[in-house]
One Martini backbone bead per residue (centre of mass of N, CA, C, O) as a GRO file, in nm:
protein
  168
    1MET     BB    1   7.916  13.630  20.879
    2LEU     BB    2   7.726  13.891  21.008
    3TRP     BB    3   7.424  13.901  21.213
    4ASP     BB    4   7.109  14.030  21.266
    5VAL     BB    5   6.871  13.845  21.431
    6ALA     BB    6   6.637  14.049  21.470
    7ARG     BB    7   6.648  14.162  21.152
    8HIS     BB    8   6.770  13.975  20.933
    9THR     BB    9   7.073  14.105  20.886
   10ARG     BB   10   7.356  14.196  20.740
   11LEU     BB   11   7.657  14.337  20.860
   12ALA     BB   12   7.908  14.134  20.772
   13THR     BB   13   8.203  14.045  20.584
   14LEU     BB   14   8.463  13.827  20.676
   15VAL     BB   15   8.803  13.857  20.551
   16GLY     BB   16   9.091  13.609  20.611
   17HIS     BB   17   9.079  13.335  20.479
   18THR     BB   18   9.193  13.057  20.260
   19GLY     BB   19   8.966  12.881  20.393
   20ALA     BB   20   8.791  12.693  20.571
   21LEU     BB   21   8.590  12.674  20.841
   22ARG     BB   22   8.557  12.524  21.183
   23ASP     BB   23   8.539  12.783  21.392
   24VAL     BB   24   8.359  12.981  21.649
   25ALA     BB   25   8.414  13.266  21.883
   26PHE     BB   26   8.317  13.439  22.156
   27SER     BB   27   8.374  13.642  22.383
   28PRO     BB   28   8.228  13.703  22.683
   29ASP     BB   29   8.186  14.027  22.597
   30GLY     BB   30   8.165  14.033  22.259
   31ARG     BB   31   8.420  14.181  22.119
   32VAL     BB   32   8.535  13.902  22.026
   33LEU     BB   33   8.623  13.722  21.724
   34ALA     BB   34   8.681  13.374  21.648
   35THR     BB   35   8.858  13.216  21.377
   36ALA     BB   36   8.878  12.887  21.233
   37GLY     BB   37   9.109  12.731  21.011
   38ILE     BB   38   9.263  12.527  20.757
   39ASP     BB   39   9.507  12.759  20.726
   40ARG     BB   40   9.634  12.777  21.024
   41THR     BB   41   9.431  12.993  21.152
   42VAL     BB   42   9.359  13.269  21.368
   43VAL     BB   43   9.109  13.508  21.384
   44LEU     BB   44   9.078  13.834  21.514
   45TRP     BB   45   8.780  14.031  21.596
   46ASP     BB   46   8.604  14.316  21.580
   47ALA     BB   47   8.275  14.304  21.626
   48ALA     BB   48   8.186  14.610  21.579
   49ARG     BB   49   8.399  14.694  21.334
   50HIS     BB   50   8.499  14.446  21.146
   51THR     BB   51   8.801  14.396  21.240
   52ARG     BB   52   9.125  14.312  21.243
   53LEU     BB   53   9.347  14.228  21.503
   54ALA     BB   54   9.452  13.915  21.448
   55VAL     BB   55   9.699  13.655  21.369
   56LEU     BB   56   9.709  13.309  21.447
   57ALA     BB   57   9.971  13.070  21.412
   58SER     BB   58   9.974  12.731  21.296
   59ASN     BB   59  10.245  12.518  21.226
   60ALA     BB   60  10.109  12.208  21.267
   61GLY     BB   61   9.804  12.280  21.193
   62SER     BB   62   9.479  12.274  21.175
   63VAL     BB   63   9.205  12.440  21.307
   64THR     BB   64   8.920  12.292  21.483
   65SER     BB   65   8.920  12.464  21.764
   66LEU     BB   66   8.753  12.689  22.008
   67ALA     BB   67   8.813  12.884  22.325
   68PHE     BB   68   8.718  13.092  22.580
   69SER     BB   69   8.773  13.199  22.864
   70PRO     BB   70   8.572  13.337  23.108
   71ASP     BB   71   8.774  13.604  23.110
   72GLY     BB   72   8.913  13.626  22.804
   73ARG     BB   73   9.239  13.577  22.816
   74THR     BB   74   9.195  13.289  22.691
   75LEU     BB   75   9.289  13.085  22.401
   76ALA     BB   76   9.175  12.780  22.276
   77THR     BB   77   9.339  12.533  22.046
   78GLY     BB   78   9.268  12.299  21.816
   79ILE     BB   79   9.474  12.044  21.663
   80THR     BB   80   9.565  11.807  21.416
   81ASP     BB   81   9.844  11.731  21.586
   82HIS     BB   82   9.718  11.678  21.895
   83THR     BB   83   9.694  11.968  21.998
   84VAL     BB   84   9.717  12.249  22.229
   85VAL     BB   85   9.665  12.605  22.218
   86LEU     BB   86   9.766  12.878  22.417
   87TRP     BB   87   9.639  13.213  22.435
   88ASP     BB   88   9.675  13.548  22.446
   89ALA     BB   89   9.411  13.764  22.383
   90THR     BB   90   9.568  14.038  22.409
   91THR     BB   91   9.873  13.988  22.291
   92HIS     BB   92   9.891  13.729  22.093
   93THR     BB   93  10.028  13.495  22.252
   94ARG     BB   94  10.195  13.216  22.337
   95LEU     BB   95  10.170  13.015  22.620
   96ALA     BB   96  10.095  12.703  22.520
   97THR     BB   97  10.164  12.346  22.472
   98LEU     BB   98   9.954  12.070  22.455
   99THR     BB   99  10.069  11.733  22.525
  100GLY     BB  100   9.970  11.378  22.534
  101GLY     BB  101   9.641  11.355  22.534
  102ASN     BB  102   9.649  11.286  22.217
  103THR     BB  103   9.630  11.067  21.909
  104GLU     BB  104   9.445  11.281  21.771
  105PRO     BB  105   9.261  11.501  21.670
  106VAL     BB  106   9.128  11.794  21.782
  107ARG     BB  107   8.766  11.877  21.805
  108ALA     BB  108   8.741  11.992  22.116
  109VAL     BB  109   8.692  12.287  22.328
  110ALA     BB  110   8.665  12.351  22.700
  111PHE     BB  111   8.576  12.541  22.958
  112SER     BB  112   8.541  12.590  23.270
  113PRO     BB  113   8.385  12.818  23.464
  114ASP     BB  114   8.673  12.883  23.626
  115GLY     BB  115   8.917  12.820  23.410
  116HIS     BB  116   9.107  12.554  23.533
  117THR     BB  117   8.969  12.379  23.297
  118LEU     BB  118   9.040  12.170  23.015
  119ALA     BB  119   8.854  12.036  22.750
  120THR     BB  120   8.934  11.750  22.526
  121ALA     BB  121   8.838  11.632  22.203
  122SER     BB  122   8.897  11.340  22.017
  123ALA     BB  123   8.927  11.117  21.756
  124ASP     BB  124   9.013  10.887  21.984
  125LYS     BB  125   8.773  10.893  22.197
  126THR     BB  126   8.865  11.130  22.394
  127VAL     BB  127   8.904  11.286  22.716
  128THR     BB  128   9.085  11.573  22.831
  129LEU     BB  129   9.216  11.706  23.133
  130TRP     BB  130   9.327  12.041  23.200
  131ASN     BB  131   9.539  12.228  23.396
  132THR     BB  132   9.533  12.608  23.386
  133ASP     BB  133   9.680  12.677  23.632
  134PRO     BB  134   9.979  12.827  23.663
  135GLN     BB  135  10.055  12.755  23.961
  136HIS     BB  136  10.009  12.451  23.946
  137THR     BB  137  10.211  12.400  23.714
  138THR     BB  138  10.466  12.516  23.854
  139ASN     BB  139  10.459  12.327  24.100
  140HIS     BB  140  10.477  12.060  23.944
  141ILE     BB  141  10.747  12.107  23.805
  142CYS     BB  142  10.911  12.166  24.055
  143ASP     BB  143  10.842  11.894  24.204
  144THR     BB  144  10.950  11.707  23.985
  145LEU     BB  145  11.245  11.834  23.937
  146ALA     BB  146  11.373  12.004  24.175
  147ARG     BB  147  11.379  12.256  23.968
  148ASP     BB  148  11.456  12.438  23.731
  149ARG     BB  149  11.452  12.512  23.422
  150THR     BB  150  11.617  12.511  23.157
  151THR     BB  151  11.669  12.688  22.882
  152ASP     BB  152  11.601  12.461  22.688
  153GLU     BB  153  11.329  12.369  22.817
  154TRP     BB  154  11.189  12.638  22.786
  155THR     BB  155  11.220  12.680  22.476
  156GLN     BB  156  11.051  12.419  22.406
  157ALA     BB  157  10.789  12.501  22.567
  158MET     BB  158  10.849  12.848  22.545
  159PRO     BB  159  10.955  13.031  22.282
  160GLU     BB  160  10.794  13.315  22.326
  161MET     BB  161  10.938  13.321  22.611
  162PRO     BB  162  11.125  13.443  22.843
  163TYR     BB  163  11.340  13.354  23.059
  164ARG     BB  164  11.264  13.217  23.390
  165THR     BB  165  11.235  13.181  23.705
  166THR     BB  166  11.003  12.965  23.933
  167CYS     BB  167  11.156  12.843  24.157
  168THR     BB  168  11.178  12.878  24.534
   0.00000   0.00000   0.00000
């Protein structure tokens, strides 16, 4: 439910999940509301019109937490399968899946004020810091591999994005 807190009145009831909600977050400009459910989905809502913009599906587990980046372009979602999924909040496409930082479900996600670091808190009682600057990540991969990713490596890491060379 959306409420007008000044007038203490209900504005709308948003219906879109098939199970309980775990988290909600507004985009920095307040135009988009994201809701995370145990039904393995995130629903993005137009906050002014009270209409559904998109449904983002998590195939791996239920969504426990979410946060928009400070610029509102990226949405991070914590998943019960120990991963974090980064979404493009405008095109509603998956940008990346962050793995290896948690051994239990991710319970909370938060971006740093500059948007270049994502903190995740896990049920394993750890906090992991992730560098979310795309150029930094690209440079790190290129330096580590000393080559471009193969098409198979690309598809495994970013199945929603078409293959392209990134190392120069």
